[in-house]
C-alpha positions in Angstrom: -67.0 77.7 103.8 -67.4 81.2 101.9 -68.2 80.5 98.1 -67.1 83.2 95.6 -67.4 83.0 91.7 -65.1 86.1 91.6 -61.7 86.5 93.6 -60.0 89.9 92.3 -57.3 89.3 95.0 -56.1 86.5 92.8 -54.2 89.5 90.7 -52.7 90.9 93.5 -51.0 87.6 95.1 -47.7 88.0 93.7 -45.6 91.0 92.5 -45.2 89.5 89.1 -48.7 89.5 88.4 -49.3 93.0 90.3 -46.9 94.2 87.8 -48.2 92.5 84.6 -51.7 94.1 85.3 -50.8 97.3 86.4 -53.0 100.0 84.7 -50.7 102.9 85.1 -47.1 103.3 85.7 -44.6 106.1 86.5 -41.1 106.5 84.7 -38.3 109.0 84.9 -39.5 110.4 81.3 -42.8 111.4 82.8 -40.8 113.9 84.9 -39.9 117.5 84.1 -37.3 118.9 86.9 -38.0 122.6 87.9 -34.9 124.4 88.9 -34.0 127.6 90.6 -31.0 129.7 89.1 -28.8 132.0 90.9 -26.2 134.4 89.8 -22.5 133.7 90.6 -20.3 130.6 90.6 -19.7 127.5 92.7 -22.8 128.4 94.8 -25.6 126.6 96.4 -28.5 128.0 98.5 -30.7 125.9 100.5 -34.5 126.9 100.4 -35.6 126.5 104.1 -39.5 126.1 103.2 -38.4 123.5 100.4 -35.9 121.0 102.2 -33.9 119.2 99.9 -34.4 121.9 97.1 -31.2 124.3 96.4 -30.8 127.4 94.1 -28.0 126.8 91.8 -25.5 129.0 90.2 -25.1 128.0 86.2 -22.0 125.8 86.7 -23.7 123.8 89.5 -26.8 123.5 87.5 -24.9 121.9 84.5 -23.4 119.6 86.8 -26.8 118.7 88.3 -28.2 118.2 84.6 -25.7 115.5 84.1 -27.2 113.3 86.9 -30.6 114.1 85.7 -29.8 112.9 82.2 -28.2 109.9 83.3 -31.4 108.9 85.4 -33.7 109.3 82.3 -34.9 112.6 83.0 -35.1 114.4 79.4 -36.6 117.9 80.4 -35.9 120.8 83.0 -37.6 124.0 83.8 -35.6 127.0 84.6 -36.8 129.8 87.1 -34.4 132.5 87.9 -33.8 134.4 91.2 -33.4 138.1 90.4 -31.5 140.6 92.5 -34.0 143.0 93.9 -32.0 145.9 92.6 -32.3 144.9 89.1 -36.2 144.5 89.4 -38.4 147.4 88.2 -42.0 147.9 87.6 -42.1 146.7 84.1 -39.9 143.8 84.5 -37.5 145.3 82.1 -34.8 142.7 82.4 -36.9 139.9 81.1 -36.3 141.1 77.6 -32.3 141.2 78.1 -30.8 138.5 76.1 -28.1 138.5 78.8 -30.0 137.9 81.6 -29.7 134.9 84.0 -32.0 132.7 82.3 -30.9 133.0 78.8 -27.2 132.5 80.1 -28.6 129.6 81.8 -30.2 128.0 78.8 -27.1 128.8 76.6 -25.1 127.0 79.1 -27.2 124.0 79.3 -27.6 123.6 75.8 -23.9 123.5 75.3 -23.3 120.8 77.7 -26.5 119.0 77.3 -28.3 119.7 73.6 -30.4 116.8 74.1 -32.2 118.1 77.4 -35.5 119.7 76.6 -35.4 123.3 78.2 -38.8 125.0 79.2 -38.8 128.8 80.0 -41.4 130.5 82.6 -43.0 133.2 80.6 -44.0 135.6 83.4 -42.9 138.8 84.8 -43.0 138.3 88.4 -39.4 137.3 88.6 -38.5 140.4 87.4 -41.1 143.1 88.4 -40.3 145.1 91.9 -44.1 144.9 92.6 -43.9 140.8 92.2 -47.0 140.8 90.0 -46.8 138.8 86.9 -47.7 141.9 84.7 -47.6 145.6 84.2 -49.2 147.4 87.0 -51.2 150.3 85.7 -53.5 152.6 88.3 -53.4 149.4 90.6 -54.6 147.0 88.1 -52.6 144.5 86.4 -52.8 145.5 83.0 -53.9 142.8 80.4 -52.8 144.1 76.9 -49.7 145.9 78.0 -48.5 142.8 79.8 -49.2 140.5 76.9 -47.2 142.7 74.4 -44.0 142.2 76.9 -44.5 138.5 77.1 -44.7 138.0 73.5 -41.2 139.9 73.0 -39.9 137.9 76.2 -41.0 134.7 74.6 -38.7 135.5 71.2 -35.9 136.4 73.6 -36.2 132.9 75.3 -36.3 130.9 72.2 -33.6 132.8 71.2 -31.4 131.7 73.9 -32.2 128.1 73.2 -35.5 127.2 75.1 -37.4 124.6 73.3 -40.5 125.6 75.0 -42.0 128.6 76.1 -44.5 128.4 79.2 -46.6 131.5 79.7 -47.7 131.3 83.3 -49.3 134.8 83.9 -53.1 133.9 83.0 -53.3 137.0 80.8 -56.1 136.8 78.3 -54.9 136.2 74.5 -51.1 135.8 75.6 -51.0 132.4 73.8 -52.2 133.8 70.3 -49.7 136.7 70.8 -46.7 134.5 71.8 -47.6 132.2 68.9 -47.7 135.2 66.3 -44.4 136.7 67.6 -42.4 133.3 67.6 -43.6 132.7 64.1 -42.6 136.3 62.8 -39.2 135.8 64.4 -38.6 132.4 62.6 -39.1 130.3 65.7 -41.6 128.1 64.1 -40.7 124.9 66.0 -40.6 126.6 69.5 -43.3 124.7 71.6 -45.7 126.5 73.9 -46.7 125.0 77.0 -49.5 126.9 78.4 -50.3 127.4 82.0 -54.0 127.1 80.9 -55.5 126.5 84.1 -53.7 128.0 87.0 -55.4 128.7 90.0 -54.9 131.4 92.6 -53.7 128.9 95.4 -52.2 129.0 98.8 -50.0 126.3 97.6 -47.3 128.6 95.9 -45.9 130.0 99.2 -42.5 128.2 99.2 -41.9 129.0 95.3 -42.3 132.8 96.2 -40.1 132.5 98.8 -37.5 130.7 96.6 -37.5 133.3 93.9 -38.0 136.1 96.2 -41.3 137.5 94.9 -43.1 136.8 98.3 -41.6 140.0 99.9 -42.3 142.2 96.6 -46.0 141.2 96.8 -46.4 142.4 100.5 -49.5 140.6 101.0 -51.3 141.1 97.7 -52.6 138.2 95.6 -53.1 137.4 92.3 -56.8 136.8 92.3 -57.5 139.1 89.6 -55.8 137.1 87.0 -55.4 133.5 88.3 -58.4 131.0 88.5 -60.9 130.9 91.6 -60.1 127.6 93.0 -64.2 126.9 93.3 -64.3 126.8 89.4 -64.0 123.7 87.2 -65.9 124.6 84.2 -64.1 127.9 83.8 -60.8 125.6 83.3 -62.2 123.9 80.3 -63.1 127.3 78.7 -59.5 128.5 79.4 -58.1 125.4 77.8 -60.2 125.6 74.8 -59.1 129.2 74.0 -55.5 128.2 74.6 -55.4 125.2 72.1 -57.4 127.5 69.7 -54.7 130.3 69.8 -51.8 127.8 69.2 -50.7 126.0 72.4 -49.0 122.7 72.0 -49.4 121.3 75.6 -51.3 122.7 78.5 -50.9 122.6 82.1 -53.1 122.3 85.2 -51.6 124.1 88.2 -51.4 123.0 91.2 -51.7 119.5 90.7 -52.8 117.3 93.6 -55.7 119.5 94.8 -56.9 119.8 91.2 -56.9 116.2 89.9 -60.3 116.4 88.9 -59.3 119.3 86.6 -56.4 117.3 85.2 -59.0 114.4 84.2 -61.6 116.7 82.7 -59.0 118.4 80.7 -57.4 114.9 79.4 -60.8 113.6 78.9 -62.2 116.5 76.8 -59.4 117.7 74.7 -57.0 114.8 74.4 -54.3 117.1 74.1 -50.7 116.7 76.0 -51.6 117.7 79.6 -49.0 118.5 82.1 -49.7 118.7 85.9 -47.5 120.9 88.3 -46.8 119.4 91.7 -46.1 122.8 93.1 -43.9 124.0 95.9 -46.5 123.6 98.9 -47.6 120.1 97.9 -43.7 119.3 97.7 -43.2 120.8 101.0 -46.0 119.5 103.3 -44.8 116.0 102.0 -41.1 116.6 102.9 -42.2 118.1 106.3 -44.4 115.5 107.2 -41.7 113.0 106.5 -38.9 114.7 108.4 -41.2 114.2 111.2 -41.6 110.7 110.9 -45.3 111.1 110.1 -45.0 109.6 106.5 -42.5 107.7 104.1 -41.0 110.2 102.0 -40.2 108.0 98.9 -43.4 105.9 99.3 -45.7 108.8 99.5 -44.3 111.1 97.0 -44.0 108.1 94.5 -47.8 107.5 95.4 -48.7 111.0 94.7 -46.8 111.1 91.2 -48.5 107.8 90.3 -51.8 109.7 91.0 -51.1 112.4 88.4 -50.6 109.7 85.9 -53.8 107.8 86.8 -55.6 111.2 86.6 -54.4 111.6 83.1 -51.3 113.6 83.1 -48.7 112.9 80.4 -45.9 114.6 82.2 -45.5 116.1 86.0 -43.3 119.2 87.1 -42.0 118.1 90.4 -39.2 119.5 92.5 -38.6 115.4 93.8 -38.1 114.5 90.1 -34.2 113.4 90.6 -35.0 111.8 93.8 -38.1 109.9 92.1 -35.9 109.1 89.3 -33.2 107.4 91.6 -35.9 105.3 93.4 -37.4 104.4 89.7 -33.9 103.2 88.7 -33.5 101.0 91.7 -36.9 99.3 90.7 
């Protein structure tokens, strides 16, 4: 008979003991729900490249937030879908306190003041060329863009957003945003920095959802988003953003960059967020629709992987579905 002094399987034998010794767990409060907002009333638009995800008008968004809140989701991130006719090279609409994002924030805060609202701070939803900043002589101009982003952050904070999240990857923007918020009296507005945002092929469905893919016209963002081959650079970027006043930092995309999540958390020990981006969501959904994977089991496993890597919170388009699964146990 096989003789063993150690039998690790004893700790896996029954559900109760597996639950008792589990090192990492997932809850609805770990999830941030990113949502796409459109103009109009009583409208929902399916996104073909993201099955199960819809663009919502403000009235439907407020209703959807009710369910999310009832399931234990405590925060949402808003992404506007802008009419191409209202876009221009400088993203002027981003500075309008009556733009779609600001109106959506005010409506959500009236109906659900306890939900934390996160605002994307970047110009790509508003620029006619689809870049995250102002293009001058063929280059996305860093300092010109940063000045606009700082003003944009003040507008968003004034509309009721609890968190501004610069996703543009311009140099020095966290310091400029923090200074602008302080000067405007928004001392308690949090900054969630997209500190390590990579130039990734996994963003495709998102760009379809917000309408920036056609505006880019095949151009890429490699002059400002990070090279996927670099990891030490991510630590330098995070260190700079923390020094400039970021309260939380993000790694994006999530699953292909779990090593970065782990390194950031271990090095800095600050609140660390991972973004399960549109391409990650879409490929799991597509595989499940073909019967190749179990949607709920694989999505749950992937979300748990973020927690295991060190993420404190996860942006995922599956937040509401995952919260339903968690509620059932």
